C-alpha positions as CSV (number, residue, x, y, z in Angstrom):
1,X,59.9,100.6,60.4
2,X,61.3,99.8,57.0
3,X,61.5,103.5,55.9
4,X,63.4,104.4,59.1
5,X,65.5,101.3,58.7
6,X,66.6,102.5,55.2
7,X,67.2,106.1,56.1
8,X,68.8,105.9,59.5
9,X,71.9,104.1,60.8
10,X,71.2,100.6,62.1
11,X,74.2,100.4,64.4
12,X,74.5,96.6,63.9
13,X,78.2,96.4,64.9
14,X,77.5,98.5,68.0
15,X,74.8,96.1,69.0
16,X,76.9,93.0,68.4
17,X,79.8,94.5,70.4
18,X,77.4,95.5,73.2
19,X,75.9,92.0,73.4
20,X,79.4,90.4,73.4
21,X,80.6,92.8,76.1
22,X,77.5,91.7,78.2
23,X,78.6,88.1,77.9
24,X,76.6,86.9,74.9
25,X,78.7,84.3,73.1
26,X,76.3,82.5,70.8
27,X,74.6,84.2,67.9
28,X,71.9,82.5,65.8
29,X,70.8,84.3,62.7
30,X,67.1,83.7,61.9
31,X,66.7,84.7,58.3
32,X,66.6,83.2,54.8
33,X,70.3,83.0,54.4
34,X,73.6,83.8,56.2
35,X,73.6,87.5,55.4
36,X,74.4,88.9,58.8
37,X,76.5,85.9,60.0
38,X,79.6,87.1,58.2
39,X,79.1,90.7,59.4
40,X,78.7,89.4,63.0
41,X,81.9,87.4,62.7
42,X,83.7,90.4,61.2
43,X,82.5,92.6,64.0
44,X,83.6,90.1,66.6
45,X,87.0,89.7,64.9
46,X,87.5,93.4,65.0
47,X,86.8,93.5,68.7
48,X,90.0,93.6,70.7
49,X,88.7,91.4,73.4
50,X,88.0,88.5,71.0
51,X,90.6,86.0,69.9
52,X,90.3,84.1,66.6
53,X,90.7,80.3,67.0
54,X,90.8,79.7,63.2
55,X,87.7,77.5,63.4
56,X,85.6,80.0,61.4
57,X,84.0,81.2,64.6
58,X,85.5,84.1,66.6
59,X,86.6,83.6,70.2
60,X,86.8,80.4,72.0
61,X,83.2,80.8,73.2
62,X,81.7,83.0,70.5
63,X,79.6,81.0,68.0
64,X,77.9,82.6,65.0
65,X,75.5,80.3,63.1
66,X,72.8,80.8,60.4
67,X,69.6,78.9,61.0
68,X,68.9,78.7,57.2
69,X,71.1,78.6,54.1
70,X,70.2,79.3,50.5
71,X,69.9,76.3,48.3
72,X,70.0,73.9,51.2
73,X,67.1,72.0,52.8
74,X,65.7,73.9,55.8
75,X,65.8,70.9,58.1
76,X,69.4,70.2,57.3
77,X,70.5,73.8,57.8
78,X,68.5,74.1,61.1
79,X,69.9,70.8,62.4
80,X,73.4,71.8,61.5
81,X,73.1,75.1,63.4
82,X,71.5,73.5,66.4
83,X,74.2,70.8,66.4
84,X,76.9,73.4,66.2
85,X,75.4,75.3,69.1
86,X,75.0,72.0,71.1
87,X,78.6,71.0,70.6
88,X,79.7,74.3,72.0
89,X,77.7,73.9,75.2
90,X,74.5,75.7,74.4
91,X,71.5,73.9,75.9
92,X,69.2,72.5,73.1
93,X,65.9,70.9,74.1
94,X,66.1,67.9,71.7
95,X,62.9,66.4,73.2
96,X,60.9,69.5,72.2
97,X,62.6,69.7,68.8
98,X,61.7,66.1,68.0
99,X,58.3,66.2,69.8
100,X,56.3,65.7,66.5
101,X,58.6,63.2,65.0
102,X,57.9,59.5,64.7
103,X,60.1,57.3,66.8
104,X,62.0,54.7,64.8
105,X,64.1,52.1,66.6
106,X,66.7,50.1,64.9
107,X,68.1,46.9,66.3
108,X,71.8,46.8,66.3
109,X,73.8,43.6,66.6
110,X,75.1,42.8,70.1
111,X,78.2,41.0,68.8
112,X,81.4,42.5,67.4
113,X,81.4,43.0,63.7
114,X,83.4,40.5,61.8
115,X,86.4,41.9,59.9
116,X,86.8,40.1,56.5
117,X,88.6,41.3,53.4
118,X,86.9,41.1,50.1
119,X,89.7,42.6,47.9
120,X,91.2,40.6,45.2
121,X,94.9,39.9,45.7
122,X,97.1,41.3,43.0
123,X,99.0,38.9,40.7
124,X,102.7,38.7,41.0
125,X,104.8,40.7,38.6
126,X,105.0,38.9,35.2
127,X,102.2,36.6,36.1
128,X,98.8,36.6,34.4
129,X,97.5,36.5,30.9
130,X,99.1,39.7,29.7
131,X,97.9,43.1,28.4
132,X,95.7,41.6,25.7
133,X,93.4,39.8,28.1
134,X,92.5,43.2,29.6
135,X,91.8,44.8,26.2
136,X,95.1,46.7,26.2
137,X,97.7,46.9,23.5
138,X,101.4,47.3,24.1
139,X,102.8,50.6,22.8
140,X,106.6,50.0,23.0
141,X,107.4,53.3,24.8
142,X,109.6,53.4,28.0
143,X,107.0,55.5,30.0
144,X,103.8,54.3,28.5
145,X,103.0,50.6,29.1
146,X,99.7,50.2,27.2
147,X,97.0,51.8,25.0
148,X,93.3,51.3,25.4
149,X,91.2,52.2,22.3
150,X,87.8,53.6,23.1
151,X,85.0,51.6,21.4
152,X,82.7,54.5,20.6
153,X,85.0,57.3,19.5
154,X,88.2,55.8,18.2
155,X,90.2,57.8,20.8
156,X,93.0,56.1,22.6
157,X,93.8,56.2,26.4
158,X,97.5,55.7,27.1
159,X,98.5,54.3,30.5
160,X,101.7,53.9,32.3
161,X,103.1,53.3,35.8
162,X,106.0,55.2,37.5
163,X,107.4,54.0,40.8
C-alpha cells in the first residue's frame, strides 16, 4: 500500500470533487494534524460549483474540519470539530460521545443576578492629593505630565495624557 501510494498518483482532488458532486458537504479529517484539511478546502474552492462564504469553509454547506491539531489537547480538538459539524446541521450523537463521562450537575440560582458596580469613581479634575501621593514626580513638560522612577533599575517611565 505505502509503496504504491508513494509511486502512483493518489488523485485526492478528484476524490474530493467526486464526493462533493455526489452531495457530500462535510469532511472530517482523521489524522494527527490538519494536513489534508487545507488541501480539501483548496480543492473545494477551485470547484466552480462551490461558493466561498469567507468563513474559512467553502460553500454554504461544505464544512472541512480536522479532528486533531498539533500542539493542542486531543479532547479540545475533537470537541471543536464535533461542535463545528453540529452547528452546521450534522447529526452528532452526544449521548454516545459522553457515555463514559461522569455526570456533574451544577445548581444555578433561580433569581435574576444582581447588577452592582464595584468600580471606584474617579476624582474630579484638580481634586486629590496630587502626583506625589501616587509616587509620581512632575516633569514640567507640556505633553508629559509625570515621571515614575523604577525602584530596581533606576529607569524612568514618563506618562502623559492627550485628549
